[in-house]
Structures are given as structure tokens and as C-alpha cells.
MDAnalysis code that builds the backbone (N, CA, C; Angstrom):
import MDAnalysis as mda
import numpy as np

u = mda.Universe.empty(225, n_residues=75, atom_resindex=np.repeat(np.arange(75), 3), trajectory=True)
u.add_TopologyAttr("name", ["N", "CA", "C"] * 75)
u.add_TopologyAttr("resid", np.arange(1, 76))
u.add_TopologyAttr("resname", ["MET", "ILE", "TRP", "SER", "ALA", "SER", "PRO", "ALA", "THR", "GLY", "ARG", "THR", "VAL", "ALA", "THR", "GLY", "LEU", "ALA", "VAL", "LEU", "THR", "TRP", "ALA", "ALA", "VAL", "SER", "THR", "LEU", "ALA", "LEU", "ARG", "GLY", "LEU", "SER", "LEU", "ARG", "SER", "SER", "SER", "PHE", "VAL", "HIS", "VAL", "HIS", "ASN", "ASP", "VAL", "GLN", "SER", "PRO", "PRO", "VAL", "HIS", "VAL", "ARG", "PRO", "ASP", "ILE", "HIS", "VAL", "PRO", "GLN", "PRO", "LEU", "VAL", "GLU", "ARG", "VAL", "GLU", "ILE", "ASN", "GLY", "ARG", "ASP", "LEU"])
u.atoms.positions = np.array([
    [-16.539, -40.223, -35.155],
    [-16.242, -41.541, -34.995],
    [-17.283, -42.383, -34.260],
    [-17.906, -41.835, -33.291],
    [-19.003, -42.469, -32.663],
    [-20.217, -42.662, -33.773],
    [-20.459, -41.579, -34.432],
    [-21.563, -41.394, -35.424],
    [-21.286, -42.607, -36.487],
    [-20.177, -42.734, -37.092],
    [-19.854, -43.538, -38.214],
    [-19.700, -45.050, -37.772],
    [-19.283, -45.187, -36.401],
    [-18.971, -46.725, -36.008],
    [-20.389, -47.364, -35.307],
    [-21.231, -46.361, -35.051],
    [-22.405, -47.104, -34.622],
    [-23.562, -47.411, -35.715],
    [-24.329, -48.556, -35.454],
    [-25.387, -49.012, -36.426],
    [-26.393, -47.773, -36.413],
    [-27.038, -47.641, -37.644],
    [-27.975, -46.550, -37.685],
    [-29.059, -46.451, -36.946],
    [-29.501, -47.426, -36.090],
    [-30.584, -47.255, -35.170],
    [-30.049, -46.807, -33.860],
    [-28.877, -46.963, -33.620],
    [-28.303, -46.443, -32.240],
    [-27.356, -45.179, -32.197],
    [-27.420, -44.705, -33.365],
    [-26.456, -43.463, -33.399],
    [-26.844, -42.356, -32.721],
    [-28.204, -41.953, -32.138],
    [-28.369, -41.000, -31.395],
    [-28.123, -41.456, -29.918],
    [-28.460, -42.642, -29.553],
    [-28.042, -43.068, -28.274],
    [-26.381, -42.956, -27.950],
    [-25.840, -43.374, -29.072],
    [-24.190, -43.454, -28.986],
    [-23.671, -41.993, -28.697],
    [-24.415, -41.111, -29.581],
    [-23.943, -39.535, -29.661],
    [-24.187, -39.070, -28.243],
    [-25.503, -39.315, -27.808],
    [-25.708, -39.140, -26.355],
    [-24.804, -39.572, -25.242],
    [-24.516, -40.632, -25.327],
    [-23.521, -41.317, -24.372],
    [-22.380, -40.626, -24.474],
    [-21.764, -40.233, -25.779],
    [-20.313, -39.612, -25.946],
    [-20.548, -38.340, -25.315],
    [-21.442, -37.513, -25.290],
    [-21.545, -36.133, -24.845],
    [-21.736, -36.256, -23.375],
    [-22.444, -37.149, -22.869],
    [-22.300, -37.360, -21.420],
    [-21.129, -37.771, -20.908],
    [-20.346, -38.564, -21.437],
    [-18.856, -38.924, -21.039],
    [-18.163, -37.810, -21.208],
    [-18.042, -36.982, -22.317],
    [-17.209, -35.910, -22.294],
    [-17.447, -35.038, -21.285],
    [-18.823, -34.757, -21.037],
    [-19.231, -33.835, -19.917],
    [-18.553, -34.339, -18.697],
    [-18.911, -35.462, -18.199],
    [-18.370, -36.025, -17.109],
    [-16.895, -36.003, -17.016],
    [-16.035, -36.404, -17.997],
    [-14.561, -36.258, -17.989],
    [-14.173, -34.815, -17.886],
    [-14.747, -33.922, -18.520],
    [-14.488, -32.321, -18.397],
    [-14.780, -31.827, -17.130],
    [-15.532, -32.200, -16.402],
    [-16.159, -31.668, -15.158],
    [-15.063, -32.376, -14.062],
    [-14.551, -33.476, -14.301],
    [-13.489, -34.098, -13.365],
    [-12.053, -33.195, -13.458],
    [-11.926, -33.006, -14.879],
    [-10.596, -32.357, -15.277],
    [-10.533, -30.862, -14.759],
    [-11.544, -30.142, -14.867],
    [-11.679, -28.796, -14.293],
    [-12.000, -28.688, -12.962],
    [-12.244, -29.564, -12.100],
    [-12.790, -29.584, -10.810],
    [-11.708, -28.856, -9.999],
    [-10.523, -28.948, -10.251],
    [-9.634, -28.254, -9.423],
    [-9.324, -26.829, -9.712],
    [-9.863, -26.504, -11.079],
    [-9.693, -24.949, -11.692],
    [-10.491, -24.215, -10.739],
    [-10.080, -23.000, -10.147],
    [-10.762, -22.083, -9.370],
    [-10.612, -20.755, -10.098],
    [-11.684, -20.016, -10.376],
    [-11.540, -18.856, -10.922],
    [-11.580, -17.623, -9.840],
    [-12.111, -17.997, -8.665],
    [-12.288, -17.105, -7.613],
    [-11.117, -17.461, -6.640],
    [-10.824, -16.216, -5.723],
    [-9.692, -16.405, -4.779],
    [-10.206, -17.195, -3.716],
    [-9.321, -18.081, -3.222],
    [-9.778, -19.029, -2.234],
    [-9.966, -18.311, -0.867],
    [-9.347, -17.147, -0.676],
    [-9.563, -16.680, 0.800],
    [-9.663, -15.271, 0.486],
    [-10.094, -14.546, 1.462],
    [-10.371, -13.022, 1.510],
    [-10.292, -12.512, 2.934],
    [-9.164, -11.556, 3.054],
    [-8.904, -11.026, 4.631],
    [-9.747, -9.683, 4.519],
    [-10.668, -9.420, 5.339],
    [-11.304, -8.222, 5.425],
    [-10.645, -7.468, 6.418],
    [-10.212, -6.243, 6.246],
    [-9.762, -5.176, 6.823],
    [-10.616, -4.054, 7.272],
    [-10.420, -4.014, 8.775],
    [-11.357, -2.991, 9.244],
    [-10.705, -1.572, 9.322],
    [-11.490, -0.525, 8.711],
    [-10.974, 0.626, 8.521],
    [-11.753, 1.734, 9.683],
    [-11.986, 1.168, 10.770],
    [-12.933, 1.868, 11.633],
    [-12.193, 3.156, 12.354],
    [-10.818, 2.758, 12.441],
    [-9.954, 3.815, 13.185],
    [-9.619, 4.946, 12.354],
    [-9.649, 6.087, 12.674],
    [-9.503, 7.349, 11.936],
    [-8.133, 7.530, 12.111],
    [-7.277, 7.920, 11.073],
    [-5.846, 8.289, 11.248],
    [-5.883, 9.787, 11.681],
    [-4.744, 10.013, 12.366],
    [-4.560, 11.428, 12.706],
    [-4.531, 12.477, 11.611],
    [-4.972, 13.672, 11.896],
    [-4.582, 14.578, 10.672],
    [-3.353, 14.895, 10.404],
    [-2.816, 15.101, 9.189],
    [-1.462, 15.390, 8.701],
    [-1.415, 16.805, 8.569],
    [-0.425, 17.413, 9.053],
    [-0.082, 18.757, 8.762],
    [1.067, 19.082, 8.039],
    [0.663, 19.513, 6.836],
    [1.928, 19.664, 5.798],
    [2.074, 21.155, 5.764],
    [3.416, 21.627, 6.094],
    [4.055, 23.091, 5.892],
    [4.805, 23.296, 4.921],
    [4.667, 23.809, 3.774],
    [5.786, 23.786, 2.697],
    [6.900, 24.686, 3.151],
    [7.946, 24.342, 3.035],
    [9.318, 25.109, 3.045],
    [10.036, 25.304, 1.782],
    [10.100, 26.276, 1.327],
    [10.903, 26.572, 0.107],
    [12.193, 27.320, 0.356],
    [13.383, 26.618, 0.118],
    [14.569, 27.134, 0.257],
    [15.238, 27.633, -0.987],
    [15.471, 28.883, -1.121],
    [16.079, 29.437, -2.322],
    [17.485, 29.935, -2.154],
    [18.550, 29.478, -2.700],
    [19.928, 29.794, -2.471],
    [20.085, 31.374, -2.629],
    [20.923, 31.969, -1.841],
    [21.392, 33.521, -2.362],
    [21.990, 33.589, -3.681],
    [21.788, 34.672, -4.407],
    [22.444, 34.488, -5.631],
    [23.831, 34.887, -5.465],
    [24.726, 34.288, -6.358],
    [26.146, 34.516, -6.406],
    [26.456, 35.895, -6.719],
    [25.897, 36.494, -7.781],
    [26.018, 37.767, -8.257],
    [24.859, 38.697, -7.861],
    [25.008, 39.780, -7.274],
    [23.952, 40.614, -6.865],
    [23.379, 41.400, -8.010],
    [24.336, 41.943, -8.625],
    [24.066, 42.847, -9.654],
    [24.830, 42.717, -10.912],
    [24.467, 42.629, -12.362],
    [25.101, 42.624, -13.424],
    [24.697, 43.629, -14.294],
    [25.867, 44.475, -14.827],
    [25.608, 45.290, -15.922],
    [25.869, 44.985, -17.349],
    [25.110, 44.844, -18.162],
    [25.439, 44.535, -19.683],
    [24.935, 45.673, -20.610],
    [25.774, 46.200, -21.207],
    [25.459, 47.196, -22.212],
    [24.702, 48.591, -21.590],
    [25.172, 48.977, -20.422],
    [24.650, 49.901, -19.589],
    [23.325, 49.784, -18.876],
    [22.976, 48.457, -19.022],
    [21.618, 48.223, -18.287],
    [21.959, 47.360, -17.103],
    [21.189, 47.406, -16.001],
    [21.419, 46.568, -14.870],
    [20.508, 45.355, -14.986],
    [20.933, 44.028, -14.989],
    [20.029, 42.816, -14.938],
    [19.931, 42.317, -13.540],
])
């Protein structure tokens, strides 16, 4: 639209002004857009945690039937 509405001698200048205006408006519109986080909290991990002692306990219930005989064989 800028190109066709401008006289032949001023088309380059009109196109340049349109690009500059578009860049200025885009900069103002995207000014509030932030791609980075606005704050960062640094956590100090200098203190070592106490050692953890894990002792596995396996609890197996007693069998209900101690010995089963099937076809003359003990299972």
C-alpha cells in the first residue's frame, strides 16, 4: 500500500519510513514481553547433610502349611 500510493520518486523513502515505523511500533508492543525469569534465588548448599543409614528389614510371614504331600512326594 505504501509502495503503490507513493509517487515514483519517493517510493524508496516511503518504504524506509514504513519499515522504521513498523520497527518502532513492534519495539513498543513487545517491550513488556520478557523471555527470561525476572528473579533468581540462589540457594547455598554449603552445609553437608548428615549421613543416612539404611538397614533393610525383610519380614516374611510363617507358612500356613509346613508340609504338603501330593502323589507320594513332599512339597
